[in-house]
N, C-alpha and C positions, 0 to 999 in steps of 0.2 A: 506486760505485767503493768498493772496500774498500781501508782503509788498512792497510799492515803495517809494525810497527816495524822500524827497522833493527838490526843487531847492533853498531853502532861503539860503543865504550866510549872517552868522553871523559876517563876517568882514566887510562887507559894509553895512549890514542892508537891504538889499532887495534881490530880486532873482537874481540867478547867472548870470554874463555877458558873461560867457563861453569864447570864445576865445579872448574877449578884455582883459581876466585877464591873468598876467603872470602865475598864478598856475594851470591854465586849462592846462592839460598835457593828451597826448596819452600814454597808457601803452599797451605794448605787450608782451605776455608770456603765461604761464600756471598758472591758479589760483591754489594756494597751496592747498585749501581747497576741490575742485572738481575735479582737473585734466583737465578741460576744458580749450580750448585755448581761450586767451583774447585778443581782440583788440579794446580797447575802449578809449573815451576821458572822462575825469572826473576832479574833483579838486585834486589836490596833496594832500590835507589834507585829503580827504575822501580815499585815496589810501592807507594812512599811515598803517592801519591795517593789510590789505593783504600783504603789503611789510614787515611788521614785522613779520609775520608769515613766509613767505618766507626766510627772513634773519634767523630766528631761525632754519628752516629745514635744510639751507645751513651751517649754524654753527654745528648742529648735525652731518651732513654727515662728514664735515671736522675733527671733533673731533673722529669719528669713523676710518678715515682715517689715523689721525696722531697715534691712539691706534693700528692699524693693524700695521704700519710702526714700532711702538715703539717694539712691539712682534717680529717682524722679526728681527731686531737690537739685542734684547736680546737674541734669539735663536741663531742668527750668532756669537755673541760675545762667548757665552757658548761653542758653537764648536769651535772656536778658540782658547780659553782656553784650552780646552779639548786636541787639536792638539799640542799646544804648550808645555803642560806638558808632552805629551807623548815623544815629540822630545827631550826635555831636559833629562828625562829619559833615552832614547835611548843613547844619547851621552854619559851619565853618565856610562852606561855599556859599551861603546865601549872605553872610555878612560881608560888608566893606571892609576892605583891607585896613588895619589900624595905621594910623599916622604917628610916628615917632620922633 
């Protein structure tokens, strides 16, 4: 059974007035649930669940990118610390002992 959305608008208490309404908006992009291309007009309020799903996916991807960057920075900092300690030890070996 295919479910079809109604056209009743609870904001005005009658059928949707479509292009006469400021909230009747065109959305283009990819549906985050199906991956299919979307190029449709509809009520901005009815688009909110789809846009919230897309926003959540983008947030997860951004979080993953930040975590990857963090891991790279930690690895580079550890390599720099190791190199600095090696350099200090080498300089200490090459310098004559300090007279006290």
